PyMOL Python script that loads the backbone (N, CA, C, O; Angstrom):
from pymol import cmd

cmd.read_pdbstr("""\
ATOM      1  N   MET A   1       0.658  -1.394  -0.157  1.00  0.00           N
ATOM      2  CA  MET A   1      -0.552   0.275   0.268  1.00  0.00           C
ATOM      3  C   MET A   1       0.111   1.497   0.076  1.00  0.00           C
ATOM      4  O   MET A   1       0.216   2.165   1.105  1.00  0.00           O
ATOM      5  N   ALA A   2       0.735   2.132  -1.256  1.00  0.00           N
ATOM      6  CA  ALA A   2       1.912   2.728  -1.179  1.00  0.00           C
ATOM      7  C   ALA A   2       1.410   3.871  -2.562  1.00  0.00           C
ATOM      8  O   ALA A   2       0.530   3.597  -3.379  1.00  0.00           O
ATOM      9  N   PHE A   3       1.913   4.668  -2.547  1.00  0.00           N
ATOM     10  CA  PHE A   3       0.983   5.924  -4.136  1.00  0.00           C
ATOM     11  C   PHE A   3       2.776   6.188  -4.900  1.00  0.00           C
ATOM     12  O   PHE A   3       3.880   5.768  -4.553  1.00  0.00           O
ATOM     13  N   GLN A   4       2.488   6.743  -5.615  1.00  0.00           N
ATOM     14  CA  GLN A   4       3.714   6.346  -6.563  1.00  0.00           C
ATOM     15  C   GLN A   4       4.119   7.185  -7.417  1.00  0.00           C
ATOM     16  O   GLN A   4       3.845   6.606  -8.468  1.00  0.00           O
ATOM     17  N   ILE A   5       4.969   8.955  -7.921  1.00  0.00           N
ATOM     18  CA  ILE A   5       4.682   9.839  -8.422  1.00  0.00           C
ATOM     19  C   ILE A   5       5.248   9.743  -9.826  1.00  0.00           C
ATOM     20  O   ILE A   5       6.467   9.900  -9.743  1.00  0.00           O
ATOM     21  N   VAL A   6       4.868   9.550 -11.075  1.00  0.00           N
ATOM     22  CA  VAL A   6       5.160   9.286 -12.425  1.00  0.00           C
ATOM     23  C   VAL A   6       5.620  10.022 -13.102  1.00  0.00           C
ATOM     24  O   VAL A   6       5.922  11.085 -12.559  1.00  0.00           O
ATOM     25  N   GLU A   7       5.913   9.898 -14.546  1.00  0.00           N
ATOM     26  CA  GLU A   7       6.773  10.379 -14.870  1.00  0.00           C
ATOM     27  C   GLU A   7       5.439  11.876 -15.235  1.00  0.00           C
ATOM     28  O   GLU A   7       4.369  11.440 -14.810  1.00  0.00           O
ATOM     29  N   GLY A   8       5.159  13.650 -15.951  1.00  0.00           N
ATOM     30  CA  GLY A   8       4.823  14.146 -16.007  1.00  0.00           C
ATOM     31  C   GLY A   8       5.273  15.089 -14.365  1.00  0.00           C
ATOM     32  O   GLY A   8       5.639  16.244 -14.583  1.00  0.00           O
ATOM     33  N   CYS A   9       5.259  14.699 -12.979  1.00  0.00           N
ATOM     34  CA  CYS A   9       5.229  15.933 -12.093  1.00  0.00           C
ATOM     35  C   CYS A   9       6.394  16.418 -12.413  1.00  0.00           C
ATOM     36  O   CYS A   9       7.321  15.635 -12.621  1.00  0.00           O
ATOM     37  N   VAL A  10       6.566  17.703 -12.507  1.00  0.00           N
ATOM     38  CA  VAL A  10       7.405  19.187 -12.603  1.00  0.00           C
ATOM     39  C   VAL A  10       8.007  19.733 -11.151  1.00  0.00           C
ATOM     40  O   VAL A  10       8.647  20.783 -11.193  1.00  0.00           O
ATOM     41  N   ASN A  11       7.838  19.087  -9.899  1.00  0.00           N
ATOM     42  CA  ASN A  11       8.461  19.257  -9.432  1.00  0.00           C
ATOM     43  C   ASN A  11       8.089  20.364  -8.861  1.00  0.00           C
ATOM     44  O   ASN A  11       8.695  21.348  -9.284  1.00  0.00           O
ATOM     45  N   CYS A  12       7.424  20.534  -8.170  1.00  0.00           N
ATOM     46  CA  CYS A  12       6.448  21.907  -7.837  1.00  0.00           C
ATOM     47  C   CYS A  12       6.810  22.157  -6.175  1.00  0.00           C
ATOM     48  O   CYS A  12       6.578  23.221  -5.600  1.00  0.00           O
ATOM     49  N   TRP A  13       7.468  20.873  -5.484  1.00  0.00           N
ATOM     50  CA  TRP A  13       7.338  21.276  -4.447  1.00  0.00           C
ATOM     51  C   TRP A  13       6.259  21.065  -3.755  1.00  0.00           C
ATOM     52  O   TRP A  13       6.652  21.038  -2.588  1.00  0.00           O
ATOM     53  N   ALA A  14       5.223  20.913  -3.771  1.00  0.00           N
ATOM     54  CA  ALA A  14       4.010  21.764  -3.148  1.00  0.00           C
ATOM     55  C   ALA A  14       3.144  20.202  -2.159  1.00  0.00           C
ATOM     56  O   ALA A  14       2.110  20.414  -1.527  1.00  0.00           O
ATOM     57  N   CYS A  15       3.763  18.807  -2.202  1.00  0.00           N
ATOM     58  CA  CYS A  15       3.589  18.464  -2.232  1.00  0.00           C
ATOM     59  C   CYS A  15       4.856  17.384  -0.917  1.00  0.00           C
ATOM     60  O   CYS A  15       4.250  16.756  -0.048  1.00  0.00           O
ATOM     61  N   LEU A  16       6.281  17.291  -0.905  1.00  0.00           N
ATOM     62  CA  LEU A  16       7.281  17.238  -0.366  1.00  0.00           C
ATOM     63  C   LEU A  16       6.548  17.310   2.056  1.00  0.00           C
ATOM     64  O   LEU A  16       6.326  16.527   2.980  1.00  0.00           O
ATOM     65  N   PRO A  17       6.521  19.473   1.628  1.00  0.00           N
ATOM     66  CA  PRO A  17       6.541  19.607   3.176  1.00  0.00           C
ATOM     67  C   PRO A  17       4.563  19.259   3.833  1.00  0.00           C
ATOM     68  O   PRO A  17       4.269  19.387   5.021  1.00  0.00           O
ATOM     69  N   LEU A  18       3.655  18.893   2.880  1.00  0.00           N
ATOM     70  CA  LEU A  18       2.474  17.958   3.816  1.00  0.00           C
ATOM     71  C   LEU A  18       2.808  16.289   3.760  1.00  0.00           C
ATOM     72  O   LEU A  18       2.173  15.495   4.454  1.00  0.00           O
ATOM     73  N   CYS A  19       3.557  16.000   3.123  1.00  0.00           N
ATOM     74  CA  CYS A  19       3.949  14.168   3.469  1.00  0.00           C
ATOM     75  C   CYS A  19       3.723  14.189   5.489  1.00  0.00           C
ATOM     76  O   CYS A  19       4.402  14.615   6.423  1.00  0.00           O
ATOM     77  N   PRO A  20       3.026  13.813   5.418  1.00  0.00           N
ATOM     78  CA  PRO A  20       3.060  13.620   7.339  1.00  0.00           C
ATOM     79  C   PRO A  20       4.531  12.685   7.551  1.00  0.00           C
ATOM     80  O   PRO A  20       5.511  13.077   8.185  1.00  0.00           O
ATOM     81  N   SER A  21       4.367  11.021   6.673  1.00  0.00           N
ATOM     82  CA  SER A  21       5.129  10.630   7.025  1.00  0.00           C
ATOM     83  C   SER A  21       6.335   9.925   6.570  1.00  0.00           C
ATOM     84  O   SER A  21       6.878   8.835   6.744  1.00  0.00           O
ATOM     85  N   GLN A  22       6.637  11.669   5.514  1.00  0.00           N
ATOM     86  CA  GLN A  22       8.317  12.614   5.172  1.00  0.00           C
ATOM     87  C   GLN A  22       8.763  10.973   4.019  1.00  0.00           C
ATOM     88  O   GLN A  22       9.841  10.430   4.261  1.00  0.00           O
ATOM     89  N   ALA A  23       8.086  10.519   3.163  1.00  0.00           N
ATOM     90  CA  ALA A  23       8.062   9.835   2.390  1.00  0.00           C
ATOM     91  C   ALA A  23       8.564  10.110   0.813  1.00  0.00           C
ATOM     92  O   ALA A  23       9.041   9.447  -0.108  1.00  0.00           O
ATOM     93  N   ILE A  24       8.231  11.263   1.025  1.00  0.00           N
ATOM     94  CA  ILE A  24       8.249  12.084  -0.881  1.00  0.00           C
ATOM     95  C   ILE A  24      10.321  12.502  -0.369  1.00  0.00           C
ATOM     96  O   ILE A  24      11.040  12.903   0.547  1.00  0.00           O
ATOM     97  N   LEU A  25      10.333  11.929  -2.019  1.00  0.00           N
ATOM     98  CA  LEU A  25      12.141  12.867  -2.408  1.00  0.00           C
ATOM     99  C   LEU A  25      12.232  13.214  -3.499  1.00  0.00           C
ATOM    100  O   LEU A  25      11.866  12.931  -4.640  1.00  0.00           O
ATOM    101  N   ALA A  26      13.027  14.175  -2.730  1.00  0.00           N
ATOM    102  CA  ALA A  26      13.389  15.691  -3.690  1.00  0.00           C
ATOM    103  C   ALA A  26      14.009  14.230  -5.063  1.00  0.00           C
ATOM    104  O   ALA A  26      14.526  13.274  -4.485  1.00  0.00           O
ATOM    105  N   VAL A  27      13.976  14.138  -6.113  1.00  0.00           N
ATOM    106  CA  VAL A  27      15.246  13.728  -6.732  1.00  0.00           C
ATOM    107  C   VAL A  27      14.717  13.887  -8.720  1.00  0.00           C
ATOM    108  O   VAL A  27      13.600  13.968  -9.232  1.00  0.00           O
ATOM    109  N   LYS A  28      15.536  13.878  -9.084  1.00  0.00           N
ATOM    110  CA  LYS A  28      15.247  13.818 -10.304  1.00  0.00           C
ATOM    111  C   LYS A  28      14.917  13.131 -11.275  1.00  0.00           C
ATOM    112  O   LYS A  28      14.687  12.114 -10.621  1.00  0.00           O
ATOM    113  N   PRO A  29      14.585  12.680 -12.841  1.00  0.00           N
ATOM    114  CA  PRO A  29      13.925  13.695 -13.228  1.00  0.00           C
ATOM    115  C   PRO A  29      12.223  14.562 -12.445  1.00  0.00           C
ATOM    116  O   PRO A  29      11.652  15.651 -12.507  1.00  0.00           O
ATOM    117  N   HIS A  30      12.016  13.073 -11.701  1.00  0.00           N
ATOM    118  CA  HIS A  30      10.805  13.811 -10.644  1.00  0.00           C
ATOM    119  C   HIS A  30      10.909  13.308  -9.737  1.00  0.00           C
ATOM    120  O   HIS A  30      11.515  12.252  -9.553  1.00  0.00           O
ATOM    121  N   PHE A  31      10.240  14.064  -8.828  1.00  0.00           N
ATOM    122  CA  PHE A  31       9.352  13.770  -7.403  1.00  0.00           C
ATOM    123  C   PHE A  31       8.858  11.477  -7.517  1.00  0.00           C
ATOM    124  O   PHE A  31       8.063  10.853  -8.219  1.00  0.00           O
ATOM    125  N   LEU A  32      10.084  10.942  -6.181  1.00  0.00           N
ATOM    126  CA  LEU A  32       9.357  10.007  -5.706  1.00  0.00           C
ATOM    127  C   LEU A  32       8.729   9.580  -4.672  1.00  0.00           C
ATOM    128  O   LEU A  32       8.328  10.491  -3.947  1.00  0.00           O
ATOM    129  N   ILE A  33       8.397   8.121  -4.193  1.00  0.00           N
ATOM    130  CA  ILE A  33       7.809   8.425  -2.840  1.00  0.00           C
ATOM    131  C   ILE A  33       8.258   6.774  -2.930  1.00  0.00           C
ATOM    132  O   ILE A  33       8.196   5.958  -3.849  1.00  0.00           O
ATOM    133  N   ASP A  34       8.675   6.702  -1.709  1.00  0.00           N
ATOM    134  CA  ASP A  34       9.683   6.101  -1.060  1.00  0.00           C
ATOM    135  C   ASP A  34       8.388   4.639  -0.631  1.00  0.00           C
ATOM    136  O   ASP A  34       8.086   4.395   0.537  1.00  0.00           O
ATOM    137  N   THR A  35       8.103   4.256  -1.216  1.00  0.00           N
ATOM    138  CA  THR A  35       7.548   3.063  -0.192  1.00  0.00           C
ATOM    139  C   THR A  35       7.177   2.849   0.722  1.00  0.00           C
ATOM    140  O   THR A  35       6.016   2.854   1.129  1.00  0.00           O
ATOM    141  N   TRP A  36       8.570   2.510   1.452  1.00  0.00           N
ATOM    142  CA  TRP A  36       8.596   1.272   2.930  1.00  0.00           C
ATOM    143  C   TRP A  36       7.674   3.231   3.934  1.00  0.00           C
ATOM    144  O   TRP A  36       7.216   3.495   5.045  1.00  0.00           O
ATOM    145  N   ARG A  37       7.870   3.911   2.774  1.00  0.00           N
ATOM    146  CA  ARG A  37       7.839   5.059   4.470  1.00  0.00           C
ATOM    147  C   ARG A  37       5.978   4.988   4.579  1.00  0.00           C
ATOM    148  O   ARG A  37       5.165   4.901   5.499  1.00  0.00           O
ATOM    149  N   CYS A  38       5.900   5.107   2.666  1.00  0.00           N
ATOM    150  CA  CYS A  38       4.608   6.177   2.273  1.00  0.00           C
ATOM    151  C   CYS A  38       2.585   5.923   3.657  1.00  0.00           C
ATOM    152  O   CYS A  38       2.245   7.008   4.128  1.00  0.00           O
ATOM    153  N   ASN A  39       1.902   5.044   3.957  1.00  0.00           N
ATOM    154  CA  ASN A  39       0.982   4.918   4.055  1.00  0.00           C
ATOM    155  C   ASN A  39      -0.071   5.026   3.886  1.00  0.00           C
ATOM    156  O   ASN A  39      -1.005   4.568   4.544  1.00  0.00           O
ATOM    157  N   GLU A  40      -0.078   5.875   2.649  1.00  0.00           N
ATOM    158  CA  GLU A  40      -1.327   6.490   2.262  1.00  0.00           C
ATOM    159  C   GLU A  40      -2.502   7.649   2.556  1.00  0.00           C
ATOM    160  O   GLU A  40      -3.456   8.270   2.088  1.00  0.00           O
ATOM    161  N   CYS A  41      -1.373   7.356   4.084  1.00  0.00           N
ATOM    162  CA  CYS A  41      -2.271   8.823   4.845  1.00  0.00           C
ATOM    163  C   CYS A  41      -3.038   8.553   5.513  1.00  0.00           C
ATOM    164  O   CYS A  41      -3.513   9.548   6.060  1.00  0.00           O
ATOM    165  N   GLU A  42      -3.708   7.166   5.966  1.00  0.00           N
ATOM    166  CA  GLU A  42      -3.975   5.660   6.616  1.00  0.00           C
ATOM    167  C   GLU A  42      -4.319   5.987   7.753  1.00  0.00           C
ATOM    168  O   GLU A  42      -3.968   5.146   8.580  1.00  0.00           O
ATOM    169  N   GLY A  43      -5.388   7.688   8.595  1.00  0.00           N
ATOM    170  CA  GLY A  43      -5.033   7.600   9.799  1.00  0.00           C
ATOM    171  C   GLY A  43      -5.083   8.604  10.489  1.00  0.00           C
ATOM    172  O   GLY A  43      -5.382   8.752  11.674  1.00  0.00           O
ATOM    173  N   GLN A  44      -4.608   9.702   9.277  1.00  0.00           N
ATOM    174  CA  GLN A  44      -3.792  10.798   9.852  1.00  0.00           C
ATOM    175  C   GLN A  44      -4.642  11.958   8.733  1.00  0.00           C
ATOM    176  O   GLN A  44      -4.243  13.116   8.610  1.00  0.00           O
ATOM    177  N   TYR A  45      -5.560  11.545   8.159  1.00  0.00           N
ATOM    178  CA  TYR A  45      -6.222  12.257   7.069  1.00  0.00           C
ATOM    179  C   TYR A  45      -6.627  11.290   6.481  1.00  0.00           C
ATOM    180  O   TYR A  45      -6.068  10.211   6.283  1.00  0.00           O
ATOM    181  N   ALA A  46      -8.416  11.940   5.939  1.00  0.00           N
ATOM    182  CA  ALA A  46      -8.852  11.117   5.052  1.00  0.00           C
ATOM    183  C   ALA A  46      -9.351  11.593   2.784  1.00  0.00           C
ATOM    184  O   ALA A  46     -10.104  11.512   1.814  1.00  0.00           O
ATOM    185  N   ASP A  47      -8.057  12.065   3.433  1.00  0.00           N
ATOM    186  CA  ASP A  47      -7.189  12.508   1.483  1.00  0.00           C
ATOM    187  C   ASP A  47      -6.146  11.702   1.749  1.00  0.00           C
ATOM    188  O   ASP A  47      -5.826  11.158   2.806  1.00  0.00           O
ATOM    189  N   PRO A  48      -5.539  11.674   0.452  1.00  0.00           N
ATOM    190  CA  PRO A  48      -3.607  11.402   1.053  1.00  0.00           C
ATOM    191  C   PRO A  48      -3.462  13.531   0.547  1.00  0.00           C
ATOM    192  O   PRO A  48      -4.153  14.224  -0.200  1.00  0.00           O
ATOM    193  N   GLN A  49      -2.317  13.837   1.361  1.00  0.00           N
ATOM    194  CA  GLN A  49      -1.782  14.992   1.416  1.00  0.00           C
ATOM    195  C   GLN A  49      -1.303  14.815  -0.407  1.00  0.00           C
ATOM    196  O   GLN A  49      -1.624  15.345  -1.471  1.00  0.00           O
ATOM    197  N   CYS A  50      -0.569  13.976  -0.039  1.00  0.00           N
ATOM    198  CA  CYS A  50       0.625  14.310  -1.472  1.00  0.00           C
ATOM    199  C   CYS A  50      -0.789  14.112  -3.154  1.00  0.00           C
ATOM    200  O   CYS A  50      -0.617  14.607  -4.268  1.00  0.00           O
ATOM    201  N   ALA A  51      -1.965  13.289  -2.717  1.00  0.00           N
ATOM    202  CA  ALA A  51      -2.440  14.294  -4.382  1.00  0.00           C
ATOM    203  C   ALA A  51      -3.718  14.775  -4.059  1.00  0.00           C
ATOM    204  O   ALA A  51      -4.573  14.663  -4.937  1.00  0.00           O
ATOM    205  N   SER A  52      -4.122  15.431  -2.687  1.00  0.00           N
ATOM    206  CA  SER A  52      -4.334  16.534  -2.131  1.00  0.00           C
ATOM    207  C   SER A  52      -4.212  17.929  -3.755  1.00  0.00           C
ATOM    208  O   SER A  52      -4.707  18.145  -4.862  1.00  0.00           O
ATOM    209  N   ILE A  53      -3.124  18.516  -2.718  1.00  0.00           N
ATOM    210  CA  ILE A  53      -2.606  19.180  -3.062  1.00  0.00           C
ATOM    211  C   ILE A  53      -1.543  19.062  -4.848  1.00  0.00           C
ATOM    212  O   ILE A  53      -0.907  20.106  -4.997  1.00  0.00           O
ATOM    213  N   CYS A  54      -1.382  18.317  -5.718  1.00  0.00           N
ATOM    214  CA  CYS A  54      -1.201  18.115  -6.668  1.00  0.00           C
ATOM    215  C   CYS A  54      -1.261  18.856  -7.605  1.00  0.00           C
ATOM    216  O   CYS A  54      -2.367  18.699  -8.122  1.00  0.00           O
ATOM    217  N   PRO A  55      -0.525  19.798  -8.276  1.00  0.00           N
ATOM    218  CA  PRO A  55      -1.533  20.587  -9.614  1.00  0.00           C
ATOM    219  C   PRO A  55      -1.721  19.384 -10.735  1.00  0.00           C
ATOM    220  O   PRO A  55      -2.868  18.958 -10.871  1.00  0.00           O
ATOM    221  N   VAL A  56      -0.875  18.919 -11.388  1.00  0.00           N
ATOM    222  CA  VAL A  56      -0.669  18.253 -11.860  1.00  0.00           C
ATOM    223  C   VAL A  56      -1.665  16.928 -12.369  1.00  0.00           C
ATOM    224  O   VAL A  56      -1.823  16.121 -11.452  1.00  0.00           O
ATOM    225  N   GLU A  57      -2.155  16.665 -13.269  1.00  0.00           N
ATOM    226  CA  GLU A  57      -3.635  15.556 -13.521  1.00  0.00           C
ATOM    227  C   GLU A  57      -2.761  14.288 -13.632  1.00  0.00           C
ATOM    228  O   GLU A  57      -1.628  14.275 -14.111  1.00  0.00           O
ATOM    229  N   GLY A  58      -3.507  13.087 -13.068  1.00  0.00           N
ATOM    230  CA  GLY A  58      -2.423  11.478 -13.506  1.00  0.00           C
ATOM    231  C   GLY A  58      -1.278  11.616 -12.766  1.00  0.00           C
ATOM    232  O   GLY A  58      -0.986  10.420 -12.743  1.00  0.00           O
ATOM    233  N   VAL A  59      -0.794  11.908 -12.422  1.00  0.00           N
ATOM    234  CA  VAL A  59       0.638  11.946 -11.952  1.00  0.00           C
ATOM    235  C   VAL A  59       0.977  11.204 -10.844  1.00  0.00           C
ATOM    236  O   VAL A  59       2.073  10.643 -10.835  1.00  0.00           O
ATOM    237  N   ILE A  60       0.023  11.074  -9.648  1.00  0.00           N
ATOM    238  CA  ILE A  60       0.306  10.391  -8.280  1.00  0.00           C
ATOM    239  C   ILE A  60      -0.551   9.003  -9.063  1.00  0.00           C
ATOM    240  O   ILE A  60      -1.262   9.343 -10.009  1.00  0.00           O
ATOM    241  N   LEU A  61      -0.534   7.918  -8.825  1.00  0.00           N
ATOM    242  CA  LEU A  61      -0.588   6.525  -8.996  1.00  0.00           C
ATOM    243  C   LEU A  61      -1.519   6.501  -7.688  1.00  0.00           C
ATOM    244  O   LEU A  61      -1.545   7.486  -6.951  1.00  0.00           O
ATOM    245  N   ASP A  62      -2.394   5.189  -7.377  1.00  0.00           N
ATOM    246  CA  ASP A  62      -2.328   4.821  -5.755  1.00  0.00           C
ATOM    247  C   ASP A  62      -2.112   3.322  -5.371  1.00  0.00           C
ATOM    248  O   ASP A  62      -2.271   3.532  -4.169  1.00  0.00           O
ATOM    249  N   ALA A  63      -1.928   2.272  -5.415  1.00  0.00           N
ATOM    250  CA  ALA A  63      -1.233   0.510  -5.165  1.00  0.00           C
ATOM    251  C   ALA A  63      -2.082   0.046  -6.841  1.00  0.00           C
ATOM    252  O   ALA A  63      -1.556  -0.634  -7.722  1.00  0.00           O
ATOM    253  N   LEU A  64      -2.960   0.429  -6.866  1.00  0.00           N
ATOM    254  CA  LEU A  64      -3.452  -0.086  -8.093  1.00  0.00           C
ATOM    255  C   LEU A  64      -2.889   0.658  -9.224  1.00  0.00           C
ATOM    256  O   LEU A  64      -2.511  -0.242  -9.973  1.00  0.00           O
ATOM    257  N   GLY A  65      -2.556   2.007  -9.899  1.00  0.00           N
ATOM    258  CA  GLY A  65      -1.657   2.489 -10.330  1.00  0.00           C
ATOM    259  C   GLY A  65      -2.885   2.832 -11.559  1.00  0.00           C
ATOM    260  O   GLY A  65      -2.979   2.509 -12.743  1.00  0.00           O
ATOM    261  N   ILE A  66      -4.241   4.112 -10.102  1.00  0.00           N
ATOM    262  CA  ILE A  66      -4.683   4.151 -10.742  1.00  0.00           C
ATOM    263  C   ILE A  66      -4.730   5.505 -10.006  1.00  0.00           C
ATOM    264  O   ILE A  66      -4.584   5.548  -8.785  1.00  0.00           O
ATOM    265  N   PRO A  67      -4.945   6.670 -10.791  1.00  0.00           N
ATOM    266  CA  PRO A  67      -4.929   8.082 -10.722  1.00  0.00           C
ATOM    267  C   PRO A  67      -5.579   8.670  -9.833  1.00  0.00           C
ATOM    268  O   PRO A  67      -6.803   8.800  -9.823  1.00  0.00           O
ATOM    269  N   SER A  68      -4.285   9.344  -8.462  1.00  0.00           N
ATOM    270  CA  SER A  68      -6.078   9.629  -7.397  1.00  0.00           C
ATOM    271  C   SER A  68      -5.946  10.885  -7.908  1.00  0.00           C
ATOM    272  O   SER A  68      -5.726  11.454  -6.839  1.00  0.00           O
ATOM    273  N   ASN A  69      -5.915  11.652  -8.624  1.00  0.00           N
ATOM    274  CA  ASN A  69      -6.760  13.220  -9.748  1.00  0.00           C
ATOM    275  C   ASN A  69      -6.282  12.770 -11.188  1.00  0.00           C
ATOM    276  O   ASN A  69      -5.310  13.005 -11.907  1.00  0.00           O
ATOM    277  N   PRO A  70      -7.431  12.010 -11.262  1.00  0.00           N
ATOM    278  CA  PRO A  70      -7.557  11.419 -13.189  1.00  0.00           C
ATOM    279  C   PRO A  70      -7.940  12.431 -14.370  1.00  0.00           C
ATOM    280  O   PRO A  70      -8.988  13.060 -14.231  1.00  0.00           O
ATOM    281  N   PRO A  71      -7.242  12.617 -15.418  1.00  0.00           N
ATOM    282  CA  PRO A  71      -7.466  13.434 -16.302  1.00  0.00           C
ATOM    283  C   PRO A  71      -9.157  14.400 -16.138  1.00  0.00           C
ATOM    284  O   PRO A  71     -10.257  13.937 -15.837  1.00  0.00           O
ATOM    285  N   GLY A  72      -8.905  15.346 -16.355  1.00  0.00           N
ATOM    286  CA  GLY A  72     -10.438  16.529 -15.673  1.00  0.00           C
ATOM    287  C   GLY A  72     -10.997  16.278 -14.077  1.00  0.00           C
ATOM    288  O   GLY A  72     -12.071  16.447 -13.501  1.00  0.00           O
ATOM    289  N   SER A  73     -10.367  16.044 -13.902  1.00  0.00           N
ATOM    290  CA  SER A  73     -10.653  16.580 -12.014  1.00  0.00           C
ATOM    291  C   SER A  73     -10.707  17.209 -11.574  1.00  0.00           C
ATOM    292  O   SER A  73     -11.657  17.669 -10.940  1.00  0.00           O
ATOM    293  N   LEU A  74      -8.698  17.862 -11.829  1.00  0.00           N
ATOM    294  CA  LEU A  74      -8.663  19.684 -11.302  1.00  0.00           C
ATOM    295  C   LEU A  74      -8.852  20.846 -12.223  1.00  0.00           C
ATOM    296  O   LEU A  74      -8.667  22.040 -11.984  1.00  0.00           O
ATOM    297  N   THR A  75      -9.486  19.941 -13.939  1.00  0.00           N
ATOM    298  CA  THR A  75      -9.994  21.554 -14.165  1.00  0.00           C
ATOM    299  C   THR A  75     -10.929  21.207 -15.072  1.00  0.00           C
ATOM    300  O   THR A  75     -11.182  21.947 -16.022  1.00  0.00           O
ATOM    301  N   GLY A  76     -11.810  19.548 -14.795  1.00  0.00           N
ATOM    302  CA  GLY A  76     -13.891  20.472 -15.328  1.00  0.00           C
ATOM    303  C   GLY A  76     -13.793  19.652 -16.502  1.00  0.00           C
ATOM    304  O   GLY A  76     -14.687  18.946 -16.968  1.00  0.00           O
ATOM    305  N   ILE A  77     -12.748  19.793 -16.893  1.00  0.00           N
ATOM    306  CA  ILE A  77     -12.553  18.895 -18.954  1.00  0.00           C
ATOM    307  C   ILE A  77     -12.859  17.643 -18.409  1.00  0.00           C
ATOM    308  O   ILE A  77     -12.441  17.124 -17.373  1.00  0.00           O
ATOM    309  N   PRO A  78     -14.289  16.893 -19.937  1.00  0.00           N
ATOM    310  CA  PRO A  78     -13.670  15.709 -19.507  1.00  0.00           C
ATOM    311  C   PRO A  78     -12.866  15.300 -20.369  1.00  0.00           C
ATOM    312  O   PRO A  78     -12.699  15.813 -21.475  1.00  0.00           O
ATOM    313  N   PRO A  79     -12.186  14.142 -19.837  1.00  0.00           N
ATOM    314  CA  PRO A  79     -10.504  13.964 -21.429  1.00  0.00           C
ATOM    315  C   PRO A  79     -11.593  13.821 -22.799  1.00  0.00           C
ATOM    316  O   PRO A  79     -11.338  14.267 -23.918  1.00  0.00           O
ATOM    317  N   GLU A  80     -12.614  13.231 -22.487  1.00  0.00           N
ATOM    318  CA  GLU A  80     -12.470  12.988 -24.122  1.00  0.00           C
ATOM    319  C   GLU A  80     -13.235  14.693 -25.300  1.00  0.00           C
ATOM    320  O   GLU A  80     -13.489  14.760 -26.502  1.00  0.00           O
ATOM    321  N   ARG A  81     -13.335  15.612 -24.322  1.00  0.00           N
ATOM    322  CA  ARG A  81     -13.903  16.529 -24.638  1.00  0.00           C
ATOM    323  C   ARG A  81     -12.649  17.257 -24.780  1.00  0.00           C
ATOM    324  O   ARG A  81     -12.587  18.065 -25.707  1.00  0.00           O
ATOM    325  N   ARG A  82     -11.660  17.112 -24.035  1.00  0.00           N
ATOM    326  CA  ARG A  82      -9.889  17.951 -23.918  1.00  0.00           C
ATOM    327  C   ARG A  82     -10.134  17.372 -25.279  1.00  0.00           C
ATOM    328  O   ARG A  82     -10.933  18.037 -25.939  1.00  0.00           O
ATOM    329  N   ALA A  83      -9.487  15.938 -26.074  1.00  0.00           N
ATOM    330  CA  ALA A  83      -9.201  14.823 -26.829  1.00  0.00           C
ATOM    331  C   ALA A  83      -9.392  15.735 -28.604  1.00  0.00           C
ATOM    332  O   ALA A  83      -8.651  15.947 -29.564  1.00  0.00           O
ATOM    333  N   ALA A  84     -10.615  15.993 -28.288  1.00  0.00           N
ATOM    334  CA  ALA A  84     -11.310  16.279 -29.491  1.00  0.00           C
ATOM    335  C   ALA A  84     -11.239  18.109 -29.605  1.00  0.00           C
ATOM    336  O   ALA A  84     -11.679  18.677 -30.605  1.00  0.00           O
ATOM    337  N   THR A  85     -10.505  19.031 -28.205  1.00  0.00           N
ATOM    338  CA  THR A  85     -10.485  19.590 -28.826  1.00  0.00           C
ATOM    339  C   THR A  85      -9.174  20.190 -29.393  1.00  0.00           C
ATOM    340  O   THR A  85      -8.946  21.131 -30.153  1.00  0.00           O
ATOM    341  N   ARG A  86      -8.299  19.182 -28.657  1.00  0.00           N
ATOM    342  CA  ARG A  86      -6.944  19.037 -28.875  1.00  0.00           C
ATOM    343  C   ARG A  86      -6.574  18.584 -30.642  1.00  0.00           C
ATOM    344  O   ARG A  86      -5.663  18.658 -31.467  1.00  0.00           O
ATOM    345  N   ALA A  87      -7.483  18.266 -30.544  1.00  0.00           N
ATOM    346  CA  ALA A  87      -7.791  17.572 -32.467  1.00  0.00           C
ATOM    347  C   ALA A  87      -8.104  18.260 -33.555  1.00  0.00           C
ATOM    348  O   ALA A  87      -7.686  18.057 -34.695  1.00  0.00           O
ATOM    349  N   GLU A  88      -9.235  19.509 -33.002  1.00  0.00           N
ATOM    350  CA  GLU A  88      -9.460  20.331 -33.496  1.00  0.00           C
ATOM    351  C   GLU A  88      -8.466  21.196 -33.371  1.00  0.00           C
ATOM    352  O   GLU A  88      -7.761  20.404 -33.995  1.00  0.00           O
ATOM    353  N   ILE A  89      -7.591  22.259 -33.108  1.00  0.00           N
ATOM    354  CA  ILE A  89      -7.060  22.829 -32.645  1.00  0.00           C
ATOM    355  C   ILE A  89      -5.876  22.454 -33.984  1.00  0.00           C
ATOM    356  O   ILE A  89      -5.604  23.237 -34.894  1.00  0.00           O
ATOM    357  N   GLY A  90      -5.161  20.741 -33.766  1.00  0.00           N
ATOM    358  CA  GLY A  90      -4.534  20.113 -34.275  1.00  0.00           C
ATOM    359  C   GLY A  90      -4.835  20.988 -35.950  1.00  0.00           C
ATOM    360  O   GLY A  90      -4.609  22.133 -36.340  1.00  0.00           O
ATOM    361  N   ALA A  91      -5.176  20.300 -36.310  1.00  0.00           N
ATOM    362  CA  ALA A  91      -5.978  20.310 -37.549  1.00  0.00           C
ATOM    363  C   ALA A  91      -6.500  21.630 -38.239  1.00  0.00           C
ATOM    364  O   ALA A  91      -7.073  21.694 -39.326  1.00  0.00           O
ATOM    365  N   ARG A  92      -6.286  22.340 -37.658  1.00  0.00           N
ATOM    366  CA  ARG A  92      -6.620  23.844 -38.405  1.00  0.00           C
ATOM    367  C   ARG A  92      -4.444  24.266 -38.848  1.00  0.00           C
ATOM    368  O   ARG A  92      -4.121  25.306 -39.421  1.00  0.00           O
TER     369      ARG A  92
END
""", "prot")
cmd.dss("prot")
cmd.show_as("cartoon", "prot")
cmd.util.cbc("prot")
cmd.orient("prot")
C-alpha cells in the first residue's frame, strides 16, 4: 500500500512539506515516493495529502496504478472533450 509519482511530475514542491510520513523524495527527473514510508495518510487524513495538493493531473497513482487525481479532475474538462478540442486545434 503506497502511492507512486510518475513521469509528468513538474517538481513543484507542493507535496513535499505536506507528507506526514516524509515519504516524498526530491530527486530528478521527478519526485519519488518511498514505498516503505508511504502509508497513504491512512489514519491521519481523510485524503492522501500529496494527491490533494498536486496541481498536475494523473501523476500520483495508488497501489493499483489508478491516478488519484485523474485527467479532468482538476480542470473539470472531460478527457474526451479535451482530446476532441486538441484534435480540432491540430487540424487548423
